[in-house]
All heavy atoms as TSV, in Angstrom:
chain	resi	resn	atom	element	x	y	z
A	1	SER	N	N	150.514	208.499	123.575
A	1	SER	CA	C	151.700	207.654	123.452
A	1	SER	C	C	151.595	206.393	124.297
A	1	SER	O	O	152.388	205.473	124.132
A	1	SER	CB	C	152.970	208.457	123.785
A	1	SER	OG	O	152.937	208.805	125.169
A	2	ALA	N	N	150.619	206.357	125.195
A	2	ALA	CA	C	150.415	205.178	126.033
A	2	ALA	C	C	149.635	204.095	125.312
A	2	ALA	O	O	149.470	202.980	125.838
A	2	ALA	CB	C	149.695	205.549	127.326
A	3	GLY	N	N	149.134	204.396	124.107
A	3	GLY	CA	C	148.374	203.403	123.344
A	3	GLY	C	C	146.988	203.188	123.902
A	3	GLY	O	O	146.385	202.131	123.702
A	4	LEU	N	N	146.445	204.173	124.587
A	4	LEU	CA	C	145.118	204.085	125.176
A	4	LEU	C	C	144.119	204.876	124.368
A	4	LEU	O	O	144.441	205.924	123.802
A	4	LEU	CB	C	145.137	204.634	126.595
A	4	LEU	CG	C	146.044	203.957	127.588
A	4	LEU	CD1	C	146.156	204.765	128.874
A	4	LEU	CD2	C	145.570	202.536	127.893
A	5	THR	N	N	142.895	204.384	124.324
A	5	THR	CA	C	141.819	205.154	123.700
A	5	THR	C	C	141.233	206.112	124.750
A	5	THR	O	O	141.499	205.968	125.958
A	5	THR	CB	C	140.695	204.228	123.184
A	5	THR	OG1	O	140.083	203.615	124.310
A	5	THR	CG2	C	141.220	203.193	122.218
A	6	GLN	N	N	140.404	207.052	124.277
A	6	GLN	CA	C	139.734	207.917	125.219
A	6	GLN	C	C	138.846	207.115	126.153
A	6	GLN	O	O	138.754	207.428	127.335
A	6	GLN	CB	C	138.894	208.971	124.475
A	6	GLN	CG	C	139.738	210.005	123.772
A	6	GLN	CD	C	138.904	211.024	123.018
A	6	GLN	OE1	O	137.709	210.843	122.815
A	6	GLN	NE2	N	139.546	212.090	122.579
A	7	ARG	N	N	138.245	206.086	125.617
A	7	ARG	CA	C	137.393	205.234	126.475
A	7	ARG	C	C	138.238	204.524	127.548
A	7	ARG	O	O	137.775	204.381	128.696
A	7	ARG	CB	C	136.642	204.205	125.629
A	7	ARG	CG	C	135.543	204.823	124.800
A	7	ARG	CD	C	134.720	203.730	124.079
A	7	ARG	NE	N	133.790	204.295	123.152
A	7	ARG	CZ	C	132.598	204.800	123.509
A	7	ARG	NH1	N	132.222	204.808	124.729
A	7	ARG	NH2	N	131.800	205.298	122.566
A	8	ASP	N	N	139.449	204.078	127.193
A	8	ASP	CA	C	140.302	203.425	128.170
A	8	ASP	C	C	140.650	204.390	129.309
A	8	ASP	O	O	140.552	204.044	130.489
A	8	ASP	CB	C	141.617	202.989	127.525
A	8	ASP	CG	C	141.477	201.895	126.506
A	8	ASP	OD1	O	140.501	201.091	126.594
A	8	ASP	OD2	O	142.326	201.799	125.585
A	9	VAL	N	N	141.030	205.615	128.929
A	9	VAL	CA	C	141.400	206.619	129.938
A	9	VAL	C	C	140.183	206.966	130.772
A	9	VAL	O	O	140.257	207.058	132.000
A	9	VAL	CB	C	141.968	207.894	129.283
A	9	VAL	CG1	C	142.245	208.974	130.299
A	9	VAL	CG2	C	143.276	207.536	128.517
A	10	ALA	N	N	139.026	207.150	130.125
A	10	ALA	CA	C	137.797	207.475	130.868
A	10	ALA	C	C	137.462	206.381	131.868
A	10	ALA	O	O	137.078	206.671	133.011
A	10	ALA	CB	C	136.648	207.679	129.885
A	11	ARG	N	N	137.616	205.139	131.442
A	11	ARG	CA	C	137.318	204.014	132.343
A	11	ARG	C	C	138.239	204.039	133.551
A	11	ARG	O	O	137.810	203.864	134.688
A	11	ARG	CB	C	137.498	202.692	131.577
A	11	ARG	CG	C	136.654	201.567	132.087
A	11	ARG	CD	C	136.678	200.336	131.166
A	11	ARG	NE	N	136.165	200.632	129.856
A	11	ARG	CZ	C	136.837	200.500	128.702
A	11	ARG	NH1	N	138.056	200.030	128.694
A	11	ARG	NH2	N	136.306	200.800	127.552
A	12	ARG	N	N	139.531	204.322	133.303
A	12	ARG	CA	C	140.491	204.375	134.423
A	12	ARG	C	C	140.202	205.525	135.374
A	12	ARG	O	O	140.414	205.427	136.562
A	12	ARG	CB	C	141.905	204.516	133.877
A	12	ARG	CG	C	142.420	203.269	133.188
A	12	ARG	CD	C	143.803	203.462	132.651
A	12	ARG	NE	N	144.291	202.266	132.008
A	12	ARG	CZ	C	145.565	202.053	131.750
A	12	ARG	NH1	N	146.478	202.938	132.055
A	12	ARG	NH2	N	145.954	200.913	131.167
A	13	LEU	N	N	139.706	206.644	134.828
A	13	LEU	CA	C	139.393	207.805	135.658
A	13	LEU	C	C	137.984	207.792	136.218
A	13	LEU	O	O	137.646	208.645	137.031
A	13	LEU	CB	C	139.588	209.087	134.831
A	13	LEU	CG	C	141.013	209.434	134.437
A	13	LEU	CD1	C	141.034	210.607	133.452
A	13	LEU	CD2	C	141.834	209.761	135.684
A	14	LYS	N	N	137.189	206.866	135.725
A	14	LYS	CA	C	135.773	206.776	136.127
A	14	LYS	C	C	135.036	208.075	135.757
A	14	LYS	O	O	134.315	208.646	136.607
A	14	LYS	CB	C	135.630	206.435	137.614
A	14	LYS	CG	C	136.208	205.068	137.957
A	14	LYS	CD	C	136.062	204.773	139.419
A	14	LYS	CE	C	136.430	203.367	139.773
A	14	LYS	NZ	N	137.786	202.957	139.712
A	15	VAL	N	N	135.224	208.518	134.534
A	15	VAL	CA	C	134.555	209.695	133.996
A	15	VAL	C	C	134.001	209.337	132.640
A	15	VAL	O	O	134.440	208.346	132.010
A	15	VAL	CB	C	135.514	210.907	133.872
A	15	VAL	CG1	C	136.011	211.342	135.250
A	15	VAL	CG2	C	136.653	210.637	132.928
A	16	PRO	N	N	133.087	210.123	132.088
A	16	PRO	CA	C	132.555	209.854	130.740
A	16	PRO	C	C	133.650	210.095	129.692
A	16	PRO	O	O	134.491	210.992	129.854
A	16	PRO	CB	C	131.422	210.847	130.574
A	16	PRO	CG	C	131.134	211.412	131.922
A	16	PRO	CD	C	132.366	211.225	132.742
A	17	PRO	N	N	133.633	209.320	128.603
A	17	PRO	CA	C	134.592	209.568	127.516
A	17	PRO	C	C	134.534	211.000	126.981
A	17	PRO	O	O	135.544	211.537	126.548
A	17	PRO	CB	C	134.182	208.565	126.451
A	17	PRO	CG	C	133.493	207.476	127.186
A	17	PRO	CD	C	132.782	208.168	128.342
A	18	SER	N	N	133.344	211.606	127.044
A	18	SER	CA	C	133.236	213.007	126.561
A	18	SER	C	C	134.085	213.958	127.394
A	18	SER	O	O	134.618	214.939	126.882
A	18	SER	CB	C	131.779	213.446	126.565
A	18	SER	OG	O	131.245	213.385	127.907
A	19	TRP	N	N	134.269	213.641	128.677
A	19	TRP	CA	C	135.121	214.479	129.552
A	19	TRP	C	C	136.558	214.434	129.065
A	19	TRP	O	O	137.229	215.453	128.951
A	19	TRP	CB	C	135.007	213.982	131.002
A	19	TRP	CG	C	135.756	214.820	131.989
A	19	TRP	CD1	C	135.261	215.881	132.673
A	19	TRP	CD2	C	137.096	214.677	132.426
A	19	TRP	NE1	N	136.229	216.414	133.526
A	19	TRP	CE2	C	137.383	215.671	133.375
A	19	TRP	CE3	C	138.141	213.775	132.103
A	19	TRP	CZ2	C	138.613	215.823	134.000
A	19	TRP	CZ3	C	139.365	213.911	132.723
A	19	TRP	CH2	C	139.602	214.921	133.649
A	20	VAL	N	N	137.031	213.223	128.742
A	20	VAL	CA	C	138.403	213.046	128.248
A	20	VAL	C	C	138.566	213.777	126.921
A	20	VAL	O	O	139.577	214.485	126.702
A	20	VAL	CB	C	138.755	211.543	128.117
A	20	VAL	CG1	C	140.129	211.361	127.485
A	20	VAL	CG2	C	138.673	210.845	129.464
A	21	ALA	N	N	137.594	213.642	126.046
A	21	ALA	CA	C	137.651	214.325	124.737
A	21	ALA	C	C	137.734	215.827	124.913
A	21	ALA	O	O	138.532	216.509	124.232
A	21	ALA	CB	C	136.432	213.946	123.884
A	22	LYS	N	N	136.939	216.390	125.828
A	22	LYS	CA	C	136.966	217.832	126.045
A	22	LYS	C	C	138.291	218.294	126.615
A	22	LYS	O	O	138.787	219.350	126.258
A	22	LYS	CB	C	135.802	218.230	126.968
A	22	LYS	CG	C	134.469	218.159	126.296
A	22	LYS	CD	C	133.338	218.498	127.277
A	22	LYS	CE	C	131.997	218.363	126.575
A	22	LYS	NZ	N	130.871	218.645	127.460
A	23	VAL	N	N	138.893	217.483	127.463
A	23	VAL	CA	C	140.210	217.826	127.994
A	23	VAL	C	C	141.247	217.812	126.864
A	23	VAL	O	O	142.039	218.729	126.733
A	23	VAL	CB	C	140.642	216.834	129.118
A	23	VAL	CG1	C	142.090	217.024	129.500
A	23	VAL	CG2	C	139.723	217.000	130.344
A	24	GLU	N	N	141.211	216.791	126.036
A	24	GLU	CA	C	142.177	216.664	124.950
A	24	GLU	C	C	142.065	217.797	123.924
A	24	GLU	O	O	143.070	218.205	123.358
A	24	GLU	CB	C	142.037	215.310	124.249
A	24	GLU	CG	C	142.574	214.157	125.074
A	24	GLU	CD	C	142.585	212.852	124.325
A	24	GLU	OE1	O	141.995	212.766	123.223
A	24	GLU	OE2	O	143.240	211.929	124.822
A	25	THR	N	N	140.873	218.278	123.674
A	25	THR	CA	C	140.689	219.334	122.701
A	25	THR	C	C	140.835	220.744	123.285
A	25	THR	O	O	140.835	221.711	122.562
A	25	THR	CB	C	139.295	219.250	122.027
A	25	THR	OG1	O	138.285	219.423	123.016
A	25	THR	CG2	C	139.114	217.945	121.284
A	26	GLY	N	N	140.996	220.812	124.621
A	26	GLY	CA	C	141.133	222.119	125.271
A	26	GLY	C	C	139.818	222.759	125.572
A	26	GLY	O	O	139.787	223.905	126.072
A	27	GLU	N	N	138.696	222.098	125.285
A	27	GLU	CA	C	137.390	222.675	125.597
A	27	GLU	C	C	137.170	222.739	127.108
A	27	GLU	O	O	136.469	223.600	127.616
A	27	GLU	CB	C	136.293	221.825	124.952
A	27	GLU	CG	C	134.904	222.364	125.118
A	27	GLU	CD	C	133.862	221.490	124.442
A	27	GLU	OE1	O	134.199	220.723	123.503
A	27	GLU	OE2	O	132.702	221.579	124.854
A	28	ARG	N	N	137.798	221.798	127.821
A	28	ARG	CA	C	137.705	221.764	129.286
A	28	ARG	C	C	139.122	221.839	129.852
A	28	ARG	O	O	139.964	221.039	129.500
A	28	ARG	CB	C	137.027	220.495	129.777
A	28	ARG	CG	C	136.816	220.516	131.284
A	28	ARG	CD	C	136.396	219.167	131.813
A	28	ARG	NE	N	135.984	219.183	133.192
A	28	ARG	CZ	C	136.826	219.371	134.230
A	28	ARG	NH1	N	138.094	219.592	134.024
A	28	ARG	NH2	N	136.362	219.362	135.471
A	29	ARG	N	N	139.337	222.814	130.727
A	29	ARG	CA	C	140.646	222.932	131.376
A	29	ARG	C	C	140.605	222.117	132.644
A	29	ARG	O	O	139.549	221.953	133.264
A	29	ARG	CB	C	140.940	224.386	131.666
A	29	ARG	CG	C	141.035	225.174	130.359
A	29	ARG	CD	C	141.435	226.566	130.612
A	29	ARG	NE	N	142.869	226.566	130.847
A	29	ARG	CZ	C	143.621	227.633	130.725
A	29	ARG	NH1	N	143.090	228.778	130.389
A	29	ARG	NH2	N	144.916	227.568	130.943
A	30	ILE	N	N	141.761	221.600	133.042
A	30	ILE	CA	C	141.846	220.814	134.267
A	30	ILE	C	C	142.836	221.462	135.217
A	30	ILE	O	O	143.747	222.173	134.809
A	30	ILE	CB	C	142.222	219.347	133.968
A	30	ILE	CG1	C	143.559	219.242	133.220
A	30	ILE	CG2	C	141.123	218.655	133.192
A	30	ILE	CD1	C	144.039	217.809	133.021
A	31	ASP	N	N	142.630	221.206	136.512
A	31	ASP	CA	C	143.546	221.737	137.488
A	31	ASP	C	C	144.732	220.778	137.655
A	31	ASP	O	O	144.797	219.715	137.011
A	31	ASP	CB	C	142.819	222.031	138.794
A	31	ASP	CG	C	142.244	220.813	139.503
A	31	ASP	OD1	O	142.748	219.671	139.265
A	31	ASP	OD2	O	141.334	220.961	140.297
A	32	LEU	N	N	145.633	221.126	138.526
A	32	LEU	CA	C	146.863	220.369	138.707
A	32	LEU	C	C	146.581	218.952	139.220
A	32	LEU	O	O	147.188	217.987	138.753
A	32	LEU	CB	C	147.832	221.091	139.625
A	32	LEU	CG	C	149.190	220.452	139.831
A	32	LEU	CD1	C	149.916	220.320	138.493
A	32	LEU	CD2	C	150.018	221.278	140.793
A	33	VAL	N	N	145.673	218.828	140.148
A	33	VAL	CA	C	145.320	217.532	140.700
A	33	VAL	C	C	144.738	216.628	139.594
A	33	VAL	O	O	145.123	215.459	139.447
A	33	VAL	CB	C	144.352	217.646	141.883
A	33	VAL	CG1	C	143.864	216.270	142.322
A	33	VAL	CG2	C	145.007	218.390	143.044
A	34	GLU	N	N	143.825	217.168	138.784
A	34	GLU	CA	C	143.250	216.410	137.684
A	34	GLU	C	C	144.313	216.053	136.666
A	34	GLU	O	O	144.284	214.924	136.125
A	34	GLU	CB	C	142.151	217.223	137.002
A	34	GLU	CG	C	140.904	217.362	137.869
A	34	GLU	CD	C	139.891	218.324	137.283
A	34	GLU	OE1	O	140.301	219.373	136.754
A	34	GLU	OE2	O	138.681	218.046	137.378
A	35	MET	N	N	145.268	216.952	136.429
A	35	MET	CA	C	146.333	216.640	135.491
A	35	MET	C	C	147.176	215.477	135.988
A	35	MET	O	O	147.556	214.595	135.211
A	35	MET	CB	C	147.240	217.842	135.224
A	35	MET	CG	C	148.177	217.595	134.073
A	35	MET	SD	S	149.823	218.338	134.187
A	35	MET	CE	C	150.418	217.794	135.767
A	36	CYS	N	N	147.441	215.434	137.275
A	36	CYS	CA	C	148.205	214.346	137.859
A	36	CYS	C	C	147.432	213.015	137.745
A	36	CYS	O	O	147.997	211.975	137.381
A	36	CYS	CB	C	148.531	214.616	139.322
A	36	CYS	SG	S	149.781	215.923	139.520
A	37	LEU	N	N	146.142	213.058	138.014
A	37	LEU	CA	C	145.307	211.872	137.859
A	37	LEU	C	C	145.259	211.414	136.400
A	37	LEU	O	O	145.361	210.226	136.108
A	37	LEU	CB	C	143.879	212.121	138.388
A	37	LEU	CG	C	143.760	212.363	139.882
A	37	LEU	CD1	C	142.346	212.854	140.228
A	37	LEU	CD2	C	144.115	211.106	140.674
A	38	PHE	N	N	145.099	212.367	135.498
A	38	PHE	CA	C	145.045	212.093	134.072
A	38	PHE	C	C	146.370	211.451	133.609
A	38	PHE	O	O	146.396	210.445	132.914
A	38	PHE	CB	C	144.803	213.398	133.296
A	38	PHE	CG	C	144.283	213.242	131.891
A	38	PHE	CD1	C	142.954	213.360	131.625
A	38	PHE	CD2	C	145.142	212.960	130.843
A	38	PHE	CE1	C	142.436	213.239	130.345
A	38	PHE	CE2	C	144.657	212.845	129.561
A	38	PHE	CZ	C	143.313	212.963	129.305
A	39	SER	N	N	147.489	212.026	134.056
A	39	SER	CA	C	148.817	211.486	133.702
A	39	SER	C	C	148.964	210.061	134.216
A	39	SER	O	O	149.434	209.196	133.465
A	39	SER	CB	C	149.909	212.374	134.301
A	39	SER	OG	O	149.837	213.669	133.815
A	40	SER	N	N	148.609	209.840	135.438
A	40	SER	CA	C	148.718	208.481	136.030
A	40	SER	C	C	147.859	207.510	135.271
A	40	SER	O	O	148.272	206.364	135.024
A	40	SER	CB	C	148.307	208.516	137.494
A	40	SER	OG	O	149.237	209.263	138.240
A	41	ALA	N	N	146.672	207.931	134.868
A	41	ALA	CA	C	145.760	207.048	134.123
A	41	ALA	C	C	146.378	206.666	132.771
A	41	ALA	O	O	146.064	205.612	132.239
A	41	ALA	CB	C	144.399	207.715	133.913
A	42	CYS	N	N	147.259	207.531	132.253
A	42	CYS	CA	C	147.915	207.275	130.966
A	42	CYS	C	C	149.278	206.606	131.167
A	42	CYS	O	O	150.087	206.571	130.250
A	42	CYS	CB	C	148.075	208.578	130.183
A	42	CYS	SG	S	146.494	209.272	129.701
A	43	ASP	N	N	149.511	206.111	132.380
A	43	ASP	CA	C	150.783	205.443	132.718
A	43	ASP	C	C	151.991	206.357	132.606
A	43	ASP	O	O	153.098	205.911	132.289
A	43	ASP	CB	C	150.978	204.175	131.865
A	43	ASP	CG	C	149.888	203.149	132.086
A	43	ASP	OD1	O	149.388	203.050	133.237
A	43	ASP	OD2	O	149.509	202.451	131.128
A	44	ALA	N	N	151.774	207.654	132.802
A	44	ALA	CA	C	152.883	208.622	132.792
A	44	ALA	C	C	153.132	209.094	134.230
A	44	ALA	O	O	152.220	209.127	135.051
A	44	ALA	CB	C	152.521	209.832	131.924
A	45	ASP	N	N	154.362	209.413	134.520
A	45	ASP	CA	C	154.749	209.930	135.830
A	45	ASP	C	C	154.330	211.396	135.910
A	45	ASP	O	O	154.840	212.212	135.144
A	45	ASP	CB	C	156.240	209.783	136.014
A	45	ASP	CG	C	156.739	210.327	137.348
A	45	ASP	OD1	O	155.925	210.691	138.215
A	45	ASP	OD2	O	157.980	210.417	137.495
A	46	PRO	N	N	153.412	211.737	136.826
A	46	PRO	CA	C	152.958	213.141	136.899
A	46	PRO	C	C	154.133	214.122	137.121
A	46	PRO	O	O	154.114	215.233	136.588
A	46	PRO	CB	C	152.032	213.141	138.113
A	46	PRO	CG	C	151.496	211.761	138.171
A	46	PRO	CD	C	152.658	210.892	137.746
A	47	ALA	N	N	155.155	213.721	137.878
A	47	ALA	CA	C	156.296	214.610	138.102
A	47	ALA	C	C	157.045	214.896	136.786
A	47	ALA	O	O	157.456	216.013	136.532
A	47	ALA	CB	C	157.243	213.995	139.121
A	48	GLU	N	N	157.178	213.863	135.945
A	48	GLU	CA	C	157.825	214.065	134.642
A	48	GLU	C	C	156.968	214.954	133.744
A	48	GLU	O	O	157.503	215.810	133.031
A	48	GLU	CB	C	158.062	212.715	133.965
A	48	GLU	CG	C	159.225	211.944	134.539
A	48	GLU	CD	C	159.484	210.657	133.792
A	48	GLU	OE1	O	159.353	210.649	132.534
A	48	GLU	OE2	O	159.848	209.653	134.436
A	49	VAL	N	N	155.672	214.760	133.789
A	49	VAL	CA	C	154.751	215.589	132.985
A	49	VAL	C	C	154.888	217.044	133.435
A	49	VAL	O	O	154.978	217.950	132.613
A	49	VAL	CB	C	153.307	215.089	133.095
A	49	VAL	CG1	C	152.343	216.064	132.421
A	49	VAL	CG2	C	153.169	213.696	132.485
A	50	CYS	N	N	154.916	217.312	134.733
A	50	CYS	CA	C	155.063	218.659	135.257
A	50	CYS	C	C	156.413	219.259	134.846
A	50	CYS	O	O	156.493	220.446	134.483
A	50	CYS	CB	C	154.926	218.674	136.781
A	50	CYS	SG	S	153.241	218.463	137.351
A	51	SER	N	N	157.429	218.452	134.851
A	51	SER	CA	C	158.760	218.926	134.459
A	51	SER	C	C	158.782	219.319	132.981
A	51	SER	O	O	159.298	220.371	132.601
A	51	SER	CB	C	159.799	217.846	134.716
A	51	SER	OG	O	161.078	218.268	134.312
A	52	LEU	N	N	158.177	218.477	132.129
A	52	LEU	CA	C	158.083	218.807	130.684
A	52	LEU	C	C	157.257	220.062	130.464
A	52	LEU	O	O	157.622	220.916	129.659
A	52	LEU	CB	C	157.496	217.621	129.923
A	52	LEU	CG	C	158.361	216.371	129.835
A	52	LEU	CD1	C	157.566	215.204	129.263
A	52	LEU	CD2	C	159.590	216.648	128.991
A	53	LEU	N	N	156.152	220.190	131.170
A	53	LEU	CA	C	155.303	221.355	131.046
A	53	LEU	C	C	156.056	222.605	131.492
A	53	LEU	O	O	155.977	223.646	130.841
A	53	LEU	CB	C	154.006	221.156	131.874
A	53	LEU	CG	C	153.004	222.284	131.824
A	53	LEU	CD1	C	152.565	222.565	130.400
A	53	LEU	CD2	C	151.821	221.945	132.716
A	54	SER	N	N	156.780	222.493	132.576
A	54	SER	CA	C	157.543	223.628	133.067
A	54	SER	C	C	158.566	224.086	132.058
A	54	SER	O	O	158.754	225.289	131.828
A	54	SER	CB	C	158.243	223.248	134.395
A	54	SER	OG	O	159.016	224.300	134.864
A	55	ALA	N	N	159.228	223.144	131.396
A	55	ALA	CA	C	160.218	223.486	130.356
A	55	ALA	C	C	159.548	224.187	129.190
A	55	ALA	O	O	160.077	225.148	128.641
A	55	ALA	CB	C	160.940	222.233	129.899
A	56	GLN	N	N	158.373	223.724	128.792
A	56	GLN	CA	C	157.639	224.337	127.698
A	56	GLN	C	C	157.211	225.764	128.053
A	56	GLN	O	O	157.278	226.676	127.238
A	56	GLN	CB	C	156.426	223.503	127.305
A	56	GLN	CG	C	156.785	222.199	126.608
A	56	GLN	CD	C	155.564	221.339	126.309
A	56	GLN	OE1	O	154.474	221.590	126.800
A	56	GLN	NE2	N	155.780	220.318	125.508
A	57	ILE	N	N	156.785	225.965	129.307
A	57	ILE	CA	C	156.385	227.289	129.747
A	57	ILE	C	C	157.586	228.213	129.717
A	57	ILE	O	O	157.464	229.395	129.305
A	57	ILE	CB	C	155.749	227.221	131.172
A	57	ILE	CG1	C	154.370	226.537	131.060
A	57	ILE	CG2	C	155.623	228.599	131.764
A	57	ILE	CD1	C	153.776	226.175	132.406
A	58	ALA	N	N	158.740	227.743	130.138
A	58	ALA	CA	C	159.940	228.576	130.122
A	58	ALA	C	C	160.307	229.033	128.710
A	58	ALA	O	O	160.669	230.184	128.497
A	58	ALA	CB	C	161.106	227.804	130.749
A	59	VAL	N	N	160.135	228.150	127.755
A	59	VAL	CA	C	160.400	228.504	126.340
A	59	VAL	C	C	159.430	229.585	125.882
A	59	VAL	O	O	159.832	230.573	125.251
A	59	VAL	CB	C	160.325	227.258	125.433
A	59	VAL	CG1	C	160.342	227.644	123.969
A	59	VAL	CG2	C	161.475	226.310	125.749
A	60	ILE	N	N	158.166	229.414	126.188
A	60	ILE	CA	C	157.141	230.406	125.800
A	60	ILE	C	C	157.447	231.750	126.448
A	60	ILE	O	O	157.389	232.774	125.797
A	60	ILE	CB	C	155.736	229.904	126.185
A	60	ILE	CG1	C	155.338	228.709	125.330
A	60	ILE	CG2	C	154.711	231.022	126.050
A	60	ILE	CD1	C	154.137	227.953	125.805
A	61	GLN	N	N	157.794	231.732	127.735
A	61	GLN	CA	C	158.078	232.983	128.404
A	61	GLN	C	C	159.301	233.676	127.830
A	61	GLN	O	O	159.330	234.900	127.685
A	61	GLN	CB	C	158.265	232.726	129.915
A	61	GLN	CG	C	156.973	232.429	130.639
A	61	GLN	CD	C	157.181	232.056	132.089
A	61	GLN	OE1	O	158.210	231.541	132.465
A	61	GLN	NE2	N	156.171	232.329	132.895
A	62	ALA	N	N	160.317	232.888	127.473
A	62	ALA	CA	C	161.518	233.455	126.877
A	62	ALA	C	C	161.193	234.118	125.548
A	62	ALA	O	O	161.708	235.212	125.251
A	62	ALA	CB	C	162.587	232.382	126.710
A	63	LYS	N	N	160.343	233.475	124.753
A	63	LYS	CA	C	159.968	234.055	123.467
A	63	LYS	C	C	159.196	235.347	123.676
A	63	LYS	O	O	159.417	236.318	122.951
A	63	LYS	CB	C	159.119	233.061	122.668
A	63	LYS	CG	C	159.901	231.919	122.090
A	63	LYS	CD	C	158.979	230.969	121.325
A	63	LYS	CE	C	159.753	229.777	120.763
A	63	LYS	NZ	N	158.868	228.821	120.088
A	64	ARG	N	N	158.295	235.368	124.627
A	64	ARG	CA	C	157.522	236.598	124.896
A	64	ARG	C	C	158.460	237.711	125.380
A	64	ARG	O	O	158.264	238.859	125.009
A	64	ARG	CB	C	156.435	236.327	125.949
A	64	ARG	CG	C	155.254	235.570	125.447
A	64	ARG	CD	C	154.218	235.440	126.493
A	64	ARG	NE	N	153.088	234.727	125.989
A	64	ARG	CZ	C	152.106	234.253	126.739
A	64	ARG	NH1	N	152.119	234.430	128.045
A	64	ARG	NH2	N	151.091	233.600	126.200
A	65	HIS	N	N	159.416	237.351	126.231
A	65	HIS	CA	C	160.330	238.335	126.752
A	65	HIS	C	C	161.160	238.972	125.622
A	65	HIS	O	O	161.370	240.165	125.609
A	65	HIS	CB	C	161.248	237.710	127.803
A	65	HIS	CG	C	162.211	238.655	128.386
A	65	HIS	ND1	N	161.836	239.634	129.268
A	65	HIS	CD2	C	163.555	238.772	128.214
A	65	HIS	CE1	C	162.902	240.313	129.606
A	65	HIS	NE2	N	163.984	239.825	129.015
A	66	ARG	N	N	161.601	238.123	124.680
A	66	ARG	CA	C	162.380	238.638	123.551
A	66	ARG	C	C	161.545	239.573	122.673
A	66	ARG	O	O	162.085	240.503	122.085
A	66	ARG	CB	C	162.929	237.470	122.689
A	66	ARG	CG	C	164.126	236.779	123.342
A	66	ARG	CD	C	164.852	235.892	122.336
A	66	ARG	NE	N	163.995	234.855	121.796
A	66	ARG	CZ	C	163.815	233.639	122.306
A	66	ARG	NH1	N	164.408	233.311	123.432
A	66	ARG	NH2	N	163.055	232.748	121.707
A	67	LYS	N	N	160.232	239.332	122.594
A	67	LYS	CA	C	159.375	240.148	121.782
A	67	LYS	C	C	158.862	241.366	122.582
A	67	LYS	O	O	158.128	242.179	122.032
A	67	LYS	CB	C	158.158	239.347	121.285
A	67	LYS	CG	C	158.532	238.272	120.281
A	67	LYS	CD	C	157.284	237.534	119.834
A	67	LYS	CE	C	157.639	236.472	118.813
A	67	LYS	NZ	N	156.450	235.762	118.331
A	68	GLY	N	N	159.249	241.457	123.852
A	68	GLY	CA	C	158.852	242.600	124.657
A	68	GLY	C	C	157.441	242.498	125.212
A	68	GLY	O	O	156.860	243.501	125.622
A	69	LYS	N	N	156.884	241.296	125.208
A	69	LYS	CA	C	155.541	241.096	125.712
A	69	LYS	C	C	155.628	240.583	127.149
A	69	LYS	O	O	156.436	239.724	127.462
A	69	LYS	CB	C	154.755	240.082	124.879
A	69	LYS	CG	C	154.512	240.552	123.452
A	69	LYS	CD	C	153.743	239.509	122.697
A	69	LYS	CE	C	153.502	239.936	121.268
A	69	LYS	NZ	N	152.827	238.936	120.510
A	70	GLY	N	N	154.777	241.088	127.963
A	70	GLY	CA	C	154.699	240.613	129.343
A	70	GLY	C	C	153.660	239.506	129.472
A	70	GLY	O	O	153.087	239.065	128.470
A	71	PRO	N	N	153.440	239.041	130.697
A	71	PRO	CA	C	152.426	238.000	130.900
A	71	PRO	C	C	151.030	238.490	130.540
A	71	PRO	O	O	150.725	239.668	130.652
A	71	PRO	CB	C	152.511	237.673	132.379
A	71	PRO	CG	C	153.445	238.646	132.994
A	71	PRO	CD	C	154.068	239.465	131.906
A	72	ARG	N	N	150.219	237.585	130.100
A	72	ARG	CA	C	148.833	237.954	129.728
A	72	ARG	C	C	147.941	237.873	130.921
A	72	ARG	O	O	147.951	237.150	131.777
A	72	ARG	CB	C	148.332	237.013	128.652
A	72	ARG	CG	C	149.042	237.295	127.362
A	72	ARG	CD	C	148.428	236.458	126.283
A	72	ARG	NE	N	148.984	236.912	125.034
A	72	ARG	CZ	C	148.653	236.401	123.882
A	72	ARG	NH1	N	147.809	235.442	123.803
A	72	ARG	NH2	N	149.184	236.821	122.783
């Protein structure tokens, strides 16, 4: 949504474009610090990204709870 290409983001992070592609496809997982750096490189507020992610996790957990499934 920032209008950036993978190459733009890679340049800002000083990583290869293949790293960004792997993150976007889920082939490579990133830790919280990397997520904050990635968010900032995309001109997003890392705190807002964490808040949105937290809300999505709550929805997933609620659905699992209703189905009687515990954490994996």
